[in-house]
C-alpha positions in Angstrom: -76.5 36.5 152.5 -74.5 34.0 154.7 -70.7 33.8 154.4 -70.8 30.3 153.2 -73.0 31.3 150.2 -70.3 33.7 148.9 -68.2 32.3 146.1 -64.6 33.4 145.8 -62.1 32.7 143.0 -58.4 32.9 144.1 -56.0 33.3 141.2 -52.2 33.1 141.8 -49.3 31.2 140.3 -47.6 30.6 143.7 -48.8 27.4 145.3 -47.9 28.7 148.8 -50.3 31.7 148.4 -53.1 29.4 147.1 -52.6 27.0 150.1 -52.2 29.8 152.7 -54.8 32.3 151.7 -57.1 29.5 150.5 -57.0 27.8 154.0 -58.0 31.1 155.7 -60.8 31.9 153.2 -62.3 28.4 153.7 -61.9 28.8 157.4 -64.1 31.8 157.2 -66.8 29.7 155.5 -66.4 30.9 151.9 -66.9 28.6 148.9 -63.5 28.7 147.2 -62.2 28.0 143.7 -58.6 28.4 142.6 -56.6 29.0 139.5 -52.9 29.3 138.7 -53.2 31.6 135.6 -55.5 34.1 134.0 -56.7 31.8 131.2 -57.9 29.1 133.6 -59.4 31.8 135.9 -61.6 33.1 133.0 -62.9 29.5 132.3 -63.6 28.9 136.0 -65.3 32.4 136.5 -67.6 31.7 133.6 -68.8 28.4 135.2 -69.0 29.5 138.9 -69.9 33.1 138.6 -68.0 34.2 141.7 -69.0 37.1 143.9 -65.3 38.0 144.3 -62.2 37.3 142.3 -58.7 37.8 144.0 -56.4 38.2 141.2 -52.6 38.2 141.2 -51.0 40.7 138.8 -47.8 38.9 137.8 -48.8 35.5 136.3 -47.8 33.4 133.4 -50.0 32.8 130.3 -52.1 35.9 131.0 -51.2 38.5 133.5 -53.7 40.0 136.0 -54.4 43.2 134.2 -55.2 41.5 130.9 -57.3 38.9 132.8 -59.3 41.5 134.5 -60.0 43.4 131.2 -61.3 40.1 129.7 -63.4 39.2 132.7 -65.1 42.7 132.5 -66.2 41.9 129.0 -68.3 38.9 130.3 -72.0 40.2 130.9 -72.7 37.7 133.5 -69.8 38.8 135.6 -70.9 42.4 135.7 -71.5 42.3 139.5 -68.4 40.3 140.3 -65.9 42.2 142.4 -62.3 42.0 141.4 -59.4 42.7 143.8 -55.8 42.7 142.8 -53.3 40.9 144.9 -49.6 41.7 144.1 -46.3 42.5 145.6 -46.0 45.6 143.5 -47.3 48.7 145.2 -46.2 51.4 142.7 -48.8 54.0 141.6 -48.5 52.5 138.0 -49.7 49.1 139.0 -52.6 50.6 141.0 -53.7 52.8 138.2 -53.4 50.1 135.6 -55.4 47.9 137.9 -58.3 50.4 138.3 -58.1 51.3 134.6 -58.8 47.5 133.9 -61.8 47.6 136.2 -60.5 46.4 139.5 -62.5 47.3 142.6 -59.7 47.2 145.1 -56.0 46.5 145.5 -54.2 44.5 148.2 -50.4 44.2 148.4 -48.3 41.3 149.6 -47.0 40.2 152.0 -50.4 38.8 153.0 -51.7 39.4 156.6 -54.7 37.1 157.0 -56.7 39.4 159.4 -56.3 42.4 157.2 -57.2 40.6 154.0 -60.2 38.9 155.5 -61.4 42.3 156.9 -61.0 43.9 153.5 -62.9 41.0 151.8 -65.8 41.2 154.3 -66.1 44.9 153.8 -66.3 44.4 150.0 -68.8 41.5 150.2 -71.1 43.5 152.4 -72.2 45.2 149.2 -74.2 42.1 148.3 -77.6 42.1 150.0 -79.9 39.4 151.1 -82.8 41.1 149.5 -82.9 43.3 146.4 -83.4 47.0 147.6 -85.8 48.8 145.3 -84.3 52.1 144.1 -86.1 54.5 141.8 -84.1 55.7 138.8 -82.2 58.9 139.0 -83.5 61.1 136.3 -81.2 63.9 135.1 -81.3 66.2 132.2 -78.7 64.2 130.2 -78.8 60.7 131.7 -80.9 58.2 133.6 -79.4 56.0 136.3 -81.2 52.7 136.9 -80.0 51.5 140.2 -81.8 48.2 140.0 -80.3 47.1 136.7 -77.0 48.9 137.2 -77.5 50.7 134.0 -76.8 54.2 132.8 -79.0 55.4 129.9 -77.8 58.3 127.8 -79.5 59.3 124.6 -81.4 56.0 124.6 -78.2 54.0 124.8 -77.6 51.6 127.7 -74.2 51.9 129.2 -72.8 49.4 131.7 -70.3 50.7 134.1 -68.1 48.7 136.6 -69.6 48.5 140.1 -67.5 51.2 141.8 -67.8 53.6 138.9 -71.6 53.1 138.9 -71.8 53.6 142.7 -69.6 56.7 142.5 -71.7 58.2 139.7 -75.0 57.4 141.5 -73.9 59.1 144.8 -72.8 62.3 143.0 -76.0 62.3 140.8 -78.3 61.6 143.8 -77.9 65.2 144.9 -77.1 67.4 141.9 -74.9 70.5 142.7 -74.0 69.2 146.2 -70.3 69.0 146.8 -69.3 65.6 148.2 -66.0 65.6 150.0 -63.4 62.9 149.2 -64.0 61.3 152.7 -67.7 61.0 152.1 -67.1 59.4 148.7 -64.6 56.9 150.2 -66.9 56.0 153.0 -70.1 55.6 150.7 -68.4 53.7 147.9 -65.5 51.8 149.5 -66.5 51.7 153.2 -64.5 52.6 156.3 -62.8 49.2 156.4 -61.3 49.4 153.0 -58.0 51.3 152.4 -57.5 52.6 148.9 -54.9 54.9 147.3 -55.4 58.7 147.3 -55.7 58.6 143.5 -58.4 56.0 143.4 -61.3 58.5 143.2 -59.5 60.5 140.6 -59.1 57.5 138.3 -62.7 56.4 138.6 -64.0 60.0 137.9 -61.8 60.2 134.8 -63.1 56.9 133.5 -66.7 57.9 134.1 -66.3 61.2 132.2 -64.7 59.4 129.3 -67.3 56.6 129.1 -70.3 58.8 129.3 -68.7 61.7 127.4 -70.0 64.3 130.0 -68.4 67.2 131.8 -71.0 67.5 134.5 -68.7 66.1 137.2 -66.8 69.0 138.4 -63.7 68.9 140.6 -63.7 71.1 143.6 -60.0 71.5 144.3 -59.0 70.5 147.9 -62.5 69.4 148.7 -64.1 66.8 146.4 -66.6 66.5 143.5 -70.1 67.5 142.5 -72.5 66.6 139.7 -73.4 70.0 138.2 -76.9 70.1 136.7 
């Protein structure tokens, strides 16, 4: 997919950020929409179906965490990536963001080259042609990689993109231990910097949503899907 075909929605209540970051994104050839609060962002997202939403955390009307949670409830936005943009870098903010379904987290002040690099890395996950992948059949679940669905006991479960990719990697080779480095590279890519607790947060949410205990923590190494 060409860069100009990607749609990005930038949401921030600071006009300077919208102008500065918006200029750099348009310069890269992206189709850009903007909003100054979460409520407007949801309305615009429903109409434009962006590939990526860059979402400030601290906003009036509806903050970024609540906005992200609402966006994740909209089926046609299932494949939309959400990145939080905020001046707050505490663990609490990052964990709250990932709990809400965010794919990545970028802190201010903004450095154009770095944020553009991160965005390119995220958008590489969209492919020009659909890659055909056979379902992963396990004893307790089926993972349909074409439809981004997990089926358990006949019930279809939709996971956010990163959680689905993480589960798919672990389940692709049952009983193999994947190191944290391998998981970071496969799910987030070498170009994307995420916090050390990112994998832990995603693993916890997968366990809770699927109500499974197959994903085992190998202390000091990584994780495996035990079959």
